[in-house]
C-alpha positions in Angstrom: -5.1 -45.4 30.9 -3.8 -41.9 30.1 -3.2 -41.2 26.4 0.4 -41.6 25.5 1.3 -44.1 28.2 2.7 -47.3 26.8 3.8 -50.4 28.8 5.1 -52.6 26.1 8.3 -54.4 27.2 7.2 -54.5 30.8 6.6 -57.9 32.3 2.9 -58.8 32.5 2.9 -59.0 36.3 4.2 -55.4 36.6 2.1 -53.7 33.9 -0.7 -52.5 36.3 1.9 -50.6 38.4 3.5 -49.3 35.3 0.2 -48.0 34.0 -0.5 -46.3 37.4 3.0 -44.7 37.4 2.6 -43.5 33.8 -0.8 -42.0 34.4 0.5 -40.3 37.6 3.4 -38.7 35.7 1.0 -37.5 32.9 -1.3 -35.9 35.5 1.6 -34.2 37.2 2.8 -32.8 33.9 -0.6 -31.5 33.0 -1.4 -30.0 36.4 2.1 -28.4 36.5 1.4 -26.4 33.3 0.7 -22.8 34.4 -2.9 -21.7 33.9 -1.8 -18.5 32.0 0.1 -20.7 29.6 -2.8 -23.0 29.1 -5.1 -20.0 28.5 -2.7 -18.6 25.9 -2.6 -22.0 24.2 -6.4 -22.2 24.1 -6.6 -18.7 22.6 -4.0 -19.6 20.0 -6.1 -22.7 19.2 -9.2 -20.5 18.7 -7.4 -17.9 16.6 -5.6 -20.3 14.4 -8.6 -21.3 12.4 -9.6 -17.7 11.9 -6.2 -16.7 10.7 -6.0 -19.8 8.4 -9.4 -18.8 6.9 -8.3 -15.3 6.3 -5.1 -16.6 4.6 -7.1 -19.0 2.5 -9.5 -16.2 1.4 -6.6 -14.1 0.3 -5.1 -17.0 -1.7 -8.2 -18.7 -3.2 -7.7 -20.3 -6.5 -9.0 -18.6 -9.6 -9.9 -20.6 -12.8 -10.7 -19.5 -16.3 -13.5 -21.1 -18.4 -12.1 -22.9 -21.4 -15.3 -23.7 -23.3 -18.3 -21.8 -24.7 -21.6 -21.7 -23.0 -20.5 -23.9 -20.1 -23.3 -24.5 -17.6 -23.2 -23.4 -14.0 -25.3 -25.8 -11.9 -26.9 -25.8 -8.5 -25.0 -28.9 -7.4 -22.0 -31.1 -8.3 -23.7 -33.1 -11.0 -25.4 -32.7 -14.4 -28.6 -33.8 -12.7 -28.8 -30.4 -10.9 -30.6 -27.5 -12.6 -28.5 -25.1 -14.5 -28.0 -21.5 -13.2 -26.9 -20.0 -16.5 -23.9 -20.3 -18.7 -20.4 -19.0 -18.8 -18.2 -17.9 -21.7 -14.7 -18.7 -22.7 -12.3 -16.7 -20.6 -14.7 -15.9 -17.7 -12.9 -16.0 -14.3 -14.4 -17.9 -11.3 -13.2 -18.1 -7.7 -12.9 -21.7 -6.5 -14.3 -22.5 -3.0 -14.0 -26.3 -3.1 -14.4 -29.3 -5.3 -16.4 -32.5 -5.4 -15.3 -35.3 -7.8 -15.3 -33.7 -11.2 -17.0 -30.5 -10.3 -15.7 -27.2 -8.7 -17.7 -25.1 -6.3 -17.2 -21.5 -7.5 -18.2 -17.9 -7.0 -19.1 -15.8 -10.0 -17.7 -12.2 -10.0 -20.8 -10.0 -10.2 -23.1 -12.6 -8.8 -25.4 -15.4 -9.9 -28.8 -14.8 -11.7 -31.4 -16.4 -9.5 -35.0 -16.1 -8.5 -36.6 -15.1 -5.2 -40.3 -14.8 -4.2 -41.2 -11.1 -4.7 -43.2 -10.8 -1.4 -40.1 -11.5 0.6 -38.2 -8.5 -0.9 -38.8 -4.7 -0.3 -38.8 -3.4 -3.8 -40.5 -0.7 -5.9 -41.4 -1.3 -9.5 -38.6 -0.2 -11.8 -36.1 0.2 -8.9 -32.6 -1.3 -9.4 -32.2 -2.5 -5.9 -34.3 -4.4 -3.4 -33.8 -5.4 0.3 -34.7 -8.8 1.8 -37.3 -8.4 4.5 -37.5 -12.0 5.7 -35.3 -14.6 7.4 -33.8 -17.6 5.7 -35.2 -16.6 2.3 -34.7 -19.3 -0.3 -33.0 -18.9 -3.7 -34.1 -20.8 -6.7 -32.9 -21.5 -10.3 -36.3 -20.8 -11.8 -39.4 -18.8 -10.8 -41.0 -22.0 -9.5 -41.1 -24.3 -6.5 -41.0 -27.4 -8.8 -37.2 -27.7 -8.2 -35.4 -27.8 -5.0 -33.9 -24.4 -3.8 -30.2 -23.9 -3.7 -28.9 -26.2 -0.9 -27.6 -24.3 2.1 -27.7 -20.9 0.4 -30.3 -18.6 1.9 -30.7 -14.8 2.1 -30.8 -13.0 5.4 -32.9 -10.0 6.5 -31.3 -6.8 5.2 -29.4 -8.4 2.3 -29.3 -6.1 -0.8 -30.1 -7.5 -4.2 -29.8 -6.1 -7.7 -33.2 -6.7 -9.3 -33.1 -7.5 -13.0 -36.9 -7.7 -13.4 -40.1 -9.3 -12.3 -41.9 -12.3 -13.8 -45.0 -14.3 -13.0 -44.4 -17.8 -11.8 -45.7 -20.6 -9.6 -47.6 -19.1 -6.7 -47.3 -15.5 -7.8 -44.7 -12.9 -8.6 -41.0 -13.6 -8.6 -38.0 -11.3 -8.9 -35.0 -12.2 -11.1 -32.0 -11.0 -9.1 -28.2 -11.0 -8.9 -27.6 -12.9 -5.7 -25.0 -11.7 -3.1 -21.3 -12.5 -3.9 -21.2 -15.2 -1.3 -23.6 -17.5 -3.2 -21.9 -20.2 -5.2 -22.5 -22.6 -8.1 -20.8 -25.7 -9.6 -19.0 -26.1 -12.9 -17.4 -29.2 -14.5 -13.7 -29.0 -13.8 -12.7 -30.2 -17.2 -13.9 -27.0 -18.8 -11.6 -24.8 -16.7 -7.9 -24.1 -16.3 -5.9 -22.6 -13.4 -5.6 -18.8 -13.8 -3.9 -17.7 -10.5 -5.0 -16.6 -7.0 -7.4 -13.9 -5.7 -4.6 -12.0 -4.0 -2.9 -11.3 -7.4 -6.1 -11.0 -9.5 -8.2 -8.9 -7.1 -8.4 -5.9 -9.5 -9.2 -8.1 -12.5 -12.0 -9.9 -10.6 -13.5 -6.7 -9.4 -13.6 -5.3 -13.0 -15.1 -8.5 -14.3 -17.8 -8.4 -11.7 -18.7 -4.8 -12.5 -18.8 -5.6 -16.2 -21.1 -8.5 -15.6 -23.4 -6.4 -13.5 -23.4 -3.6 -16.1 -24.3 -6.1 -18.9 -27.1 -7.8 -16.9 -28.6 -4.5 -15.8 -28.4 -2.8 -19.2 -25.8 -0.3 -17.9 -27.9 0.8 -15.0 -25.2 -0.1 -12.4 -22.6 1.8 -14.5 -24.9 4.8 -14.5 -25.4 4.4 -10.8 -21.6 4.4 -10.2 -21.1 7.4 -12.4 -23.8 9.3 -10.6 -22.4 8.3 -7.3 -18.9 9.4 -8.4 -20.3 12.7 -9.6 -22.0 13.2 -6.3 -18.8 12.3 -4.5 -16.9 14.8 -6.6 -19.5 17.5 -5.8 -19.4 16.7 -2.2 -15.6 16.7 -2.1 -15.6 20.1 -3.9 -18.0 21.6 -1.4 -16.0 20.2 1.5 -12.8 21.7 0.1 -14.4 25.1 -0.3 -15.7 25.0 3.3 -12.3 23.7 4.6 -10.5 26.4 2.6 -12.6 29.1 4.3 -12.1 27.5 7.7 -8.3 27.2 7.1 -8.1 31.0 6.8 -9.7 31.5 10.2 -7.6 32.6 13.1 -7.8 29.4 15.0 -7.4 27.1 11.9 -3.9 25.7 12.5 -4.8 24.1 15.8 -8.2 22.8 14.5 -7.9 19.0 14.9 -11.2 18.3 13.1 -10.2 20.5 10.2 -6.8 18.8 9.8 -8.4 15.3 10.0 -11.0 16.2 7.3 -8.2 17.6 5.0 -6.1 14.5 5.5 -9.1 12.3 4.6 -9.7 14.3 1.4 -6.0 14.3 0.5 -6.2 10.5 0.7 -9.7 9.7 -0.6 -11.0 12.5 -2.7 -12.2 11.2 -6.1 -10.2 13.5 -8.3 -6.4 13.9 -8.3 -6.7 17.7 -8.4 -9.0 17.6 -5.3 -6.4 15.4 -3.4 -3.7 17.9 -4.5 -5.7 20.9 -3.2 -6.3 19.2 0.1 -2.5 18.6 0.4 -1.9 22.2 -0.4 -4.3 23.3 2.3 -2.6 21.1 4.8 0.7 22.6 3.9 -0.8 26.0 4.3 -2.0 25.1 7.8 1.4 23.8 8.7 3.0 27.0 7.4 0.5 29.1 9.5 1.1 27.0 12.5 4.9 27.4 12.1 4.6 31.2 11.7 2.2 31.4 14.7 4.7 29.5 16.8 7.6 31.7 15.6 5.6 34.8 16.4 4.7 33.5 19.8 8.3 32.7 20.5 9.3 36.2 19.3 6.7 37.8 21.6 7.9 35.7 24.5 11.5 36.8 23.8 10.5 40.5 23.6 8.4 40.2 26.8 11.3 38.6 28.6 13.6 41.3 27.3 11.2 44.0 28.5 10.8 42.3 31.8 14.6 42.1 32.2 14.9 45.7 31.3 12.3 46.7 33.9 14.0 44.6 36.5 17.3 46.3 35.7 15.6 49.7 35.9 14.0 48.9 39.2 17.3 47.7 40.6 19.0 50.9 39.4 16.2 53.1 40.8 16.5 51.2 44.1 20.2 51.7 44.2 19.8 55.3 43.4 17.3 55.8 46.2 19.5 54.0 48.7 22.5 56.2 47.7 20.4 59.3 48.0 19.1 58.2 51.3 22.7 57.6 52.5 23.7 61.0 51.2 20.8 62.7 52.8 21.6 61.0 56.1 25.2 62.1 55.8 24.1 65.7 55.0 21.9 65.8 58.0 24.6 64.4 60.2 27.0 67.1 58.8 24.3 69.7 59.4 23.8 68.5 62.9 27.6 68.6 63.6 27.8 72.1 62.1 31.4 71.5 61.1 32.2 71.6 57.4 34.3 68.9 55.8 36.6 71.5 54.2 36.8 75.1 52.9 38.7 76.5 49.9 38.5 77.6 46.3 36.8 75.6 43.6 39.1 74.8 40.6 38.2 72.7 37.5 41.2 71.1 36.0 41.7 68.0 33.7 38.0 67.1 33.9 38.1 67.1 37.8 36.7 69.5 40.3 39.2 70.4 43.0 39.1 72.2 46.3 42.3 74.3 46.6 43.7 76.1 49.6 46.9 78.1 49.5 47.9 76.6 46.1 47.6 73.0 47.2 44.8 70.6 46.4 42.9 69.5 49.5 40.1 67.4 48.0 38.7 66.1 44.7 35.0 67.1 44.7 32.1 65.0 43.3 28.4 65.5 43.7 25.1 64.2 42.4 23.2 67.1 43.9 25.3 70.1 42.7 26.8 71.0 39.4 30.2 71.8 40.8 31.5 73.3 37.6 29.2 76.2 38.2 31.2 77.1 41.3 34.6 77.3 39.6 36.5 80.3 40.9 34.5 80.7 44.0 35.4 80.1 47.6 33.1 77.6 49.3 32.6 75.6 52.4 31.5 72.0 51.8 30.0 69.1 53.7 29.8 65.5 52.5 31.0 62.0 52.5 34.8 61.7 52.4 36.6 58.7 50.8 40.2 58.2 51.4 42.3 56.9 48.4 45.7 55.4 49.0 48.5 57.4 47.3 46.0 60.0 46.0 44.0 63.0 47.1 40.9 62.2 49.1 37.5 62.4 47.4 34.5 64.2 48.9 30.9 63.5 47.7 29.4 66.9 48.4 26.0 66.8 50.0 25.9 70.4 51.2 27.6 73.5 50.0 28.0 77.2 51.1 29.4 79.9 48.9 31.7 82.1 50.9 33.0 84.5 48.2 34.4 84.8 44.7 37.8 83.2 44.3 40.9 84.9 45.5 
C-alpha cells in the first residue's frame, strides 16, 4: 500500500477497494507533479546539506581549557594514547562529542609522527610534502600503538616538520599535522568560549603563536620574510605601474587599472595602498581630461566643417549670381540696346542715373565701382528690378562711358 494511505474506519469488506483508491490517488498526485518542479526539489535536497555544513562550520563551538596540562587523546577515552597537553586558557574548536569527551581541533595543529620515507623533506627544512596516499599519523614514532583512527594524510599535504627521530622501523618525522586533524579532550576540563564566527581572529592568532613556539620562531621568521618579499614586490609593481600610468595609452589600459585596484586593496603597507589609490585617481583624471580634449576637438572640427559648408554655400550662390549676371550681360550685348543712358550721381550713399534733372534708376553693381563714374555720362546694361512706389533698381552688368557729366 502506498505510504500515507490509511483505511481505518472503513468497513472490513471495503478496505481492499479503499486501499486501491488511495494508492491510485497517491500515484496521480505524484505523476501530476511537473518534472521541472521535481528536479528543483531534488537539487534543493542536494544543496541543503552543503549549505547546512557551511553554516555549521561558520558557527562551530569554541571551548577554553580550564585546567593545567590537560591531555589531548587519540580517542574518546583515557585508554587512548595522549597526543600532548593543553594549558589553561587554550582555545579549541569543537567538532563533536562522545559521552564525556569532546572531539576538537587544535589551532596551529597537533604534534604527531609520520614515517619519514613517506614525506618529501630535506634535512633542516621547515616544511615537507607528503608523497604517498593514505599516509598514517601516529602519536609516537612507533607502530606499537594504533594510528589515529580515520585520520590520514593525502598526497601533496604540506607539513611543518619539527624534527626527525629514530624509532621503530627507521626514521620518523615529528610534525604539525594539517588543521583538519582532531583529538579528544575530557569535557569537564573545558568551558564554552563562543563560536568560530566571532573568534576567527583570536583562533588564527593562537594558531600562529603555537606554531611559532613549536618551531622555535621559524614560522614567524618565515612570515616576516614573506611579508618583506611582498612589500618589495608591491613596491616594484607600484614603480612599474607608475611609469606605465604616465604612458599615452594608460587611462584606457584595463590590465593596468586592474593591477592598481588589486594593490589598492591588498598591498601589505598602508602607504602602498594609498599610493595605488592616488595612481588610480591620476588615471581617472587623465581619462577625464582626454575625454574633454576629444570633445573639444570634435566641437572645433564640427565648427570648422560648418564654416566650410557655409563658405561653400556662399561661393556657390556667388557663382550662380555671377552666371546669371553674365547671361544677362550677354543677352543685353546681343540685343545691343542699353537699359538706360544718363549722368551718374552719388547721393545719400546711393548711385543714381539722372537724366534732365530727374532720377531714372538706382544703380548697383558687383562688377563695377560705380562711384568712380560720378559726374560722367554713361550708357548701362543690366538686370532691372522694379520696386513698388520707388525708383527701379538696375544691377549693372555692362557700362559704356559716353562723356563727362553735363
